[in-house]
ZAMARGU-4260 file (C-alpha; in steps of 0.2 Angstrom, whole numbers, plus 5000, padded with zeros to 4 digits):
<rodrens>
0) 5309/5057/4558 | 5327/5059/4556 | 5332/5063/4538 | 5348/5052/4539 | 5349/5049/4521
5) 5345/5067/4515 | 5354/5071/4499 | 5359/5053/4496 | 5354/5045/4479 | 5350/5026/4480
10) 5348/5014/4465 | 5338/4998/4469 | 5333/4984/4457 | 5318/4972/4459 | 5310/4985/4470
15) 5292/4986/4464 | 5285/4975/4478 | 5290/4966/4494 | 5307/4969/4502 | 5314/4980/4489
20) 5299/4992/4489 | 5300/4993/4508 | 5318/4998/4507 | 5315/5011/4494 | 5300/5018/4504
25) 5310/5019/4520 | 5324/5028/4511 | 5313/5041/4504 | 5305/5043/4521 | 5322/5047/4528
30) 5327/5059/4515 | 5334/5049/4501 | 5332/5051/4482 | 5328/5034/4474 | 5329/5026/4457
35) 5317/5011/4458 | 5318/4997/4446 | 5307/4983/4442 | 5305/4971/4427 | 5286/4975/4426
40) 5284/4993/4420 | 5267/4995/4428 | 5273/4988/4444 | 5288/5000/4445 | 5277/5015/4440
45) 5264/5011/4453 | 5277/5008/4467 | 5286/5025/4463 | 5270/5034/4463 | 5264/5026/4480
50) 5281/5032/4488 | 5280/5049/4480 | 5265/5054/4470 | 5274/5069/4463 | 5289/5059/4457
55) 5301/5071/4464 | 5311/5060/4475 | 5307/5043/4467 | 5308/5039/4448 | 5303/5022/4441
60) 5315/5014/4428 | 5308/4997/4422 | 5319/4985/4414 | 5328/4968/4415 | 5341/4969/4429
65) 5350/4954/4423 | 5356/4963/4407 | 5372/4973/4409 | 5368/4985/4396 | 5351/4990/4405
70) 5361/4991/4421 | 5373/5004/4413 | 5358/5014/4406 | 5350/5013/4424 | 5365/5022/4431
75) 5366/5035/4417 | 5348/5039/4420 | 5351/5041/4438 | 5365/5052/4435 | 5356/5063/4423
80) 5342/5065/4435 | 5350/5067/4452 | 5369/5070/4448 | 5377/5057/4458 | 5375/5039/4466
85) 5378/5035/4484 | 5369/5018/4487 | 5366/5003/4476 | 5355/4989/4481 | 5355/4973/4471
90) 5338/4966/4477 | 5332/4959/4460 | 5331/4940/4460 | 5321/4925/4457 | 5317/4909/4467
95) 5316/4893/4456 | 5312/4876/4464 | 5318/4859/4458 | 5327/4844/4463 | 5346/4843/4460
100) 5345/4829/4448 | 5330/4836/4437 | 5335/4854/4437 | 5336/4860/4419 | 5349/4870/4410
105) 5336/4884/4405 | 5331/4886/4423 | 5349/4887/4429 | 5354/4900/4416 | 5339/4911/4420
110) 5342/4910/4439 | 5361/4914/4437 | 5358/4928/4425 | 5347/4938/4437 | 5354/4932/4454
115) 5372/4933/4450 | 5376/4942/4434 | 5363/4956/4438 | 5370/4958/4455 | 5388/4958/4450
120) 5386/4971/4436 | 5375/4982/4447 | 5389/4982/4460 | 5402/4985/4447 | 5393/4999/4438
125) 5390/5007/4455 | 5408/5005/4461 | 5415/5013/4445 | 5404/5028/4447 | 5407/5030/4465
130) 5426/5029/4462 | 5424/5043/4449 | 5414/5053/4461 | 5427/5051/4474 | 5414/5052/4488
135) 5413/5033/4493 | 5397/5024/4494 | 5387/5009/4500 | 5383/4993/4490 | 5371/4980/4497
140) 5367/4962/4490 | 5351/4952/4495 | 5357/4935/4499 | 5347/4922/4509 | 5347/4911/4524
145) 5347/4897/4511 | 5364/4903/4506 | 5369/4897/4524 | 5359/4882/4526 | 5353/4869/4514
150) 5334/4869/4509 | 5325/4855/4500 | 5322/4860/4481 | 5332/4875/4483 | 5350/4869/4480
155) 5353/4880/4464 | 5345/4895/4472 | 5355/4893/4488 | 5371/4892/4478 | 5368/4909/4470
160) 5364/4917/4487 | 5379/4909/4495 | 5389/4917/4480 | 5383/4934/4484 | 5390/4933/4502
165) 5407/4929/4494 | 5405/4943/4482 | 5402/4955/4497 | 5417/4948/4506 | 5428/4947/4490
170) 5426/4964/4484 | 5432/4972/4500 | 5450/4972/4496 | 5448/4981/4480 | 5434/4994/4485
175) 5438/4999/4502 | 5452/5011/4496 | 5438/5021/4487 | 5428/5022/4503 | 5415/5010/4497
180) 5407/4998/4509 | 5400/4982/4503 | 5388/4970/4513 | 5374/4958/4511 | 5358/4954/4520
185) 5352/4936/4522 | 5333/4935/4525 | 5325/4919/4531 | 5306/4917/4529 | 5298/4934/4525
190) 5280/4938/4523 | 5278/4946/4506 | 5265/4946/4492 | 5274/4932/4483 | 5277/4921/4498
195) 5259/4922/4504 | 5253/4920/4486 | 5263/4904/4483 | 5258/4896/4500 | 5242/4901/4509
200) 5249/4892/4525 | 5266/4901/4523 | 5264/4912/4539 | 5259/4897/4550 | 5271/4885/4543
205) 5286/4896/4545 | 5280/4903/4561 | 5282/4885/4568 | 5299/4883/4559 | 5307/4899/4565
210) 5314/4899/4583 | 5307/4917/4586 | 5290/4910/4582 | 5285/4920/4566 | 5292/4925/4549
215) 5300/4942/4546 | 5290/4956/4539 | 5297/4967/4525 | 5300/4980/4538 | 5311/4969/4548
220) 5322/4966/4533 | 5322/4984/4527 | 5327/4990/4545 | 5343/4979/4544 | 5346/4985/4526
225) 5345/5003/4531 | 5357/5000/4545 | 5370/4993/4533 | 5369/5007/4521 | 5369/5021/4534
230) 5384/5030/4542 | 5380/5020/4558 | 5388/5005/4548 | 5403/5015/4541 | 5416/5003/4549
235) 5407/4987/4543 | 5411/4980/4526 | 5412/4962/4518 | 5399/4956/4530 | 5382/4947/4529
240) 5368/4950/4541 | 5356/4936/4544 | 5338/4941/4547 | 5330/4925/4549 | 5323/4924/4567
245) 5336/4910/4571 | 5331/4898/4557 | 5349/4895/4551 | 5353/4890/4569 | 5341/4875/4568
250) 5336/4873/4550 | 5320/4865/4553 | 5310/4865/4537 | 5291/4863/4538 | 5280/4854/4525
255) 5278/4866/4511 | 5268/4869/4495 | 5282/4870/4482 | 5277/4880/4467 | 5280/4873/4450
</rodrens>
């Protein structure tokens, strides 16, 4: 396999399972060094060891990716270990359900803290260090198809994901002069440990709702992510790539088991 990311150092939050894990695994497979974050220490450690049992190319740094102070320490640890930072992936996020009229202040603050505050300060911290290095870099946000089209019980969540699209677009004017590309991915329904655990009928329901006839796999989303953080996308910035099997074009929503 081509080692197109050889020598590159990537920092990814929320990467212990699911999409984030697959992105990290794919990066290491293609030559990258990876700093893998997850809130759960055991999950982060297990993920890193699965990718690289000797922990030479992948290190686990557990912690709260909504906390700007932790984010700063995450970058400092990455620099101490690998010397530079080339790629930052703001994958950490939570999905909370609830009607617009009943959504609580506590749920809202927790949602915004991770999905927006964490993503913003990860990008800011990465960009500052990339500017100091004077080598350019890639920043990727994890948005969602629900940031393009409304979804029942996910209004606040969709709002945060739409904001990430604007963050990618809005930062272009300031960061392009430093050779930093900023983009976002908007997955639709994706088969992950969490989605399958929340709803045993997830694959069947979303297969019927998705024009291409099936939900995405984590590899589908990771492939799109790797493209946007590769040199193949060096002239693409400020963009959001939908990876939803056509769902946002039709917006059909199946009957779902909504988690509490």
